[in-house]
C-alpha positions in Angstrom: -5.9 3.0 -8.2 -3.2 2.8 -10.9 0.2 4.1 -10.0 3.0 5.1 -12.4 6.4 6.1 -11.1 9.5 6.3 -13.3 11.7 5.2 -10.4 9.7 2.0 -9.9 9.6 -0.9 -12.4 10.8 1.2 -15.3 7.6 3.2 -15.1 5.3 0.3 -15.7 1.9 1.0 -14.0 0.8 -1.1 -11.1 -2.4 -1.3 -9.1 -2.5 -2.8 -5.6 -6.3 -3.2 -5.9 -5.8 -5.9 -8.5 -3.8 -7.9 -6.0 -5.8 -7.1 -2.8 -7.6 -10.5 -2.5 -4.2 -12.3 -2.8 -2.7 -9.8 -0.5 -5.3 -10.5 2.2 -4.9 -14.2 1.9 -1.2 -14.7 1.4 0.8 -11.7 2.7 0.0 -12.0 6.4 3.3 -13.9 6.9 5.5 -12.0 9.3 6.9 -14.3 12.0 6.7 -13.4 15.7 10.3 -12.4 15.6 9.3 -9.5 13.3 6.8 -8.2 15.8 9.2 -8.8 18.7 11.7 -6.4 17.1 9.0 -3.7 17.4 8.1 -4.5 21.0 11.7 -4.5 22.1 11.8 -0.8 21.2 8.7 -0.2 23.4 6.6 0.8 20.4 3.1 0.0 19.3 1.9 -1.0 22.7 0.3 0.0 26.0 -2.2 2.7 24.9 0.0 4.4 22.4 -1.8 6.0 19.4 -0.2 4.6 16.3 -0.8 5.6 12.6 0.1 2.8 10.1 0.8 4.3 6.7 0.4 2.1 3.6 -1.4 -0.3 5.9 -2.6 -2.6 3.0 -4.9 -5.2 4.4 -4.0 -4.1 8.0 -1.5 -6.7 8.6 0.5 -4.7 11.2 -2.5 -3.3 13.1 -4.3 -6.6 13.2 -1.3 -8.6 14.4 -0.2 -6.0 17.0 -3.6 -5.1 18.2 -3.3 -7.4 21.2 -0.4 -5.4 22.6 -2.7 -2.5 23.6 -2.0 0.3 21.1 -4.8 2.3 19.5 -4.4 1.9 15.7 -5.3 4.0 12.7 -4.4 2.7 9.2 -4.3 4.5 5.8 -3.7 3.2 2.3 -3.9 4.6 -1.2 -6.0 1.6 -2.3 -9.7 1.5 -1.5 -9.7 -2.3 -2.2 -6.9 -2.8 0.3 -8.8 -0.8 2.9 -11.9 -2.8 2.2 -10.0 -6.0 2.9 -8.5 -4.5 6.0 -11.9 -3.7 7.4 -13.2 -7.2 6.8 -10.2 -8.9 8.3 -10.3 -6.5 11.4 -13.9 -7.3 12.4 -14.2 -7.1 16.1 -11.1 -4.9 16.5 -11.4 -1.1 17.2 -9.1 0.0 14.3 -9.8 3.1 12.2 -9.1 2.8 8.4 -9.0 5.4 5.7 -8.4 5.1 2.0 -6.1 8.0 1.4 -2.6 8.5 -0.1 0.1 9.1 2.5 0.8 12.5 1.0 -2.8 13.5 1.8 -3.1 11.9 5.3 -4.1 14.9 7.5 -4.6 14.3 11.2 -4.3 16.9 14.0 -1.0 18.0 15.4 0.6 15.7 17.9 -1.9 12.9 17.3 0.4 9.9 17.5 3.2 8.5 19.7 4.2 6.3 16.8 3.8 6.3 13.0 4.7 3.1 11.2 5.5 2.4 7.5 5.8 -1.3 6.7 6.8 -2.3 3.2 5.8 1.1 1.7 8.3 3.8 2.7 10.0 4.1 -0.7 6.7 4.9 -2.4 6.4 8.2 -0.5 7.0 11.7 -1.9 9.5 12.3 1.0 9.9 16.1 0.8 6.2 16.5 1.0 5.5 13.7 3.6 8.3 14.3 6.1 7.0 17.6 7.5 3.5 16.2 7.9 4.8 13.1 9.8 6.8 15.4 12.1 3.7 17.6 12.7 1.4 14.6 13.5 3.8 13.0 16.0 3.9 13.9 19.6 7.1 15.3 21.2 9.7 12.6 21.1 7.4 10.5 19.0 8.8 7.8 16.7 8.6 7.1 13.0 9.2 3.3 12.6 10.1 1.9 9.2 9.7 -1.8 8.7 10.7 -4.1 5.9 10.9 -7.9 5.1 12.1 -9.5 1.9 13.2 -12.9 0.6 16.9 -13.4 -0.2 17.3 -14.7 -3.8 21.1 -15.0 -3.7 20.8 -17.2 -0.6 17.6 -19.2 -1.1 17.1 -21.5 -4.1 13.3 -21.4 -4.2 13.3 -17.6 -3.9 15.8 -17.3 -6.7 13.9 -19.5 -9.1 10.6 -17.8 -8.5 12.2 -14.3 -8.9 13.8 -15.4 -12.2 10.4 -16.4 -13.5 8.9 -13.0 -12.5 11.7 -11.3 -14.4 10.9 -13.3 -17.6 7.5 -11.7 -17.6 8.4 -8.3 -16.1 12.1 -7.6 -16.8 11.9 -4.0 -15.4 10.6 -5.2 -12.0 12.7 -3.3 -9.5 11.8 -5.5 -6.5 14.4 -8.1 -7.5 17.8 -8.9 -6.1 17.4 -8.1 -2.4 20.4 -8.4 0.0 20.6 -7.7 3.7 21.2 -4.0 4.3 19.9 -1.2 6.5 16.9 0.8 5.4 17.9 3.8 3.4 16.6 7.1 4.9 16.3 10.1 2.6 18.4 13.1 3.7 15.4 15.3 4.3 14.3 13.3 7.3 17.4 14.3 9.3 16.3 17.9 9.3 13.6 17.0 11.8 14.3 13.5 13.0 17.2 11.6 14.6 17.9 8.0 13.7 18.0 6.3 17.1 18.1 2.6 16.1 18.3 0.3 13.2 18.4 -3.5 13.0 18.7 -6.2 10.3 18.3 -9.9 10.9 17.7 -13.1 8.9 14.6 -15.2 9.5 13.0 -18.3 7.9 9.4 -18.0 6.8 7.3 -21.2 6.4 5.3 -21.8 3.2 3.4 -24.5 1.3 3.6 -24.6 -2.5 0.2 -22.9 -2.5 1.0 -20.1 -0.1 4.4 -19.3 -1.7 2.7 -19.2 -5.1 0.1 -16.9 -3.6 2.7 -14.7 -2.0 4.6 -14.4 -5.3 1.4 -13.6 -7.2 0.6 -10.9 -4.7 3.8 -9.0 -5.3 4.0 -5.8 -7.3 5.8 -7.5 -10.2 3.1 -10.1 -10.8 -0.6 -9.6 -9.7 -0.4 -5.8 -9.4 1.1 -5.2 -12.9 0.9 -8.1 -15.3 -1.9 -8.3 -17.9 -4.5 -11.0 -17.4 -2.9 -13.1 -20.2 0.6 -12.7 -18.7 -0.6 -13.5 -15.3 -2.3 -16.7 -16.4 0.8 -17.8 -18.2 3.0 -17.0 -15.2 0.7 -18.9 -12.9 1.0 -22.1 -15.1 4.8 -21.9 -15.2 5.2 -21.0 -11.5 3.0 -23.9 -10.3 5.0 -26.3 -12.5 8.2 -24.9 -11.3 7.3 -25.4 -7.6 6.2 -29.0 -8.3 9.7 -29.5 -9.7 11.9 -27.7 -7.1 9.9 -27.4 -3.9 8.6 -30.0 -1.4 5.0 -29.6 -0.2 6.2 -27.6 2.8 9.4 -25.6 3.1 10.9 -22.4 4.4 12.2 -19.4 2.5 15.1 -17.4 3.8 14.2 -13.7 4.4 15.6 -10.7 6.2 13.9 -8.1 8.2 15.0 -4.5 8.7 13.8 -1.8 11.1 14.7 1.9 11.4 13.4 4.1 14.3 13.6 7.8 13.8 12.7 10.1 16.7 11.1 13.5 16.3 13.4 16.4 17.1 11.9 19.1 19.4 
């Protein structure tokens, strides 16, 4: 499904379905510390009903399934949901291909609603009341994010600069460590009860970092076939020059927990 938003990438269209195979193979990269930050809050565990918005290939439900929550995942991309179902074989996880704005579950269905790497895509004024309605009393909306740090990591910086040569308007560039920004409308019906930001190092090979970069919105989801082929040639050559066969890329993780007001 092609998406166009004037606030994202200068309005250049992108389609996560075009990157779903790479997403499935190369974006399941969160270290255990990322999941531990969720578990320390007592969330996504022990029989809780959890809705994962923008689930992609089901990375969060699949990796946290062993902690005992009952998971439902939604995503705007049918291709992403197809990958999620394949990768979740043997797990009792429900998946639905539906935009967040149209996700419609009964009142008080979930103890937790998660949004990992996708919160800024939402139409917040429309989505916020629905999330409040679908959460149980004192339920939590948990927003999660992880990104590389191009101003602190040489390999991340070089890869990002190459993406910008092919996609100058890509707005995923230039990340720094900062709290997740919460639109004002959420504070009408939620309280921010916790936020956390921390650095972590994520291991890669040249192949897996190349795949991770190709799976990002500014590359595989938006470049033309010709642009993508040219970018791939240049990026592989770049990594041969600057990166050892195995390395780590400095990232940061951020969480924000909002609790439903009664």
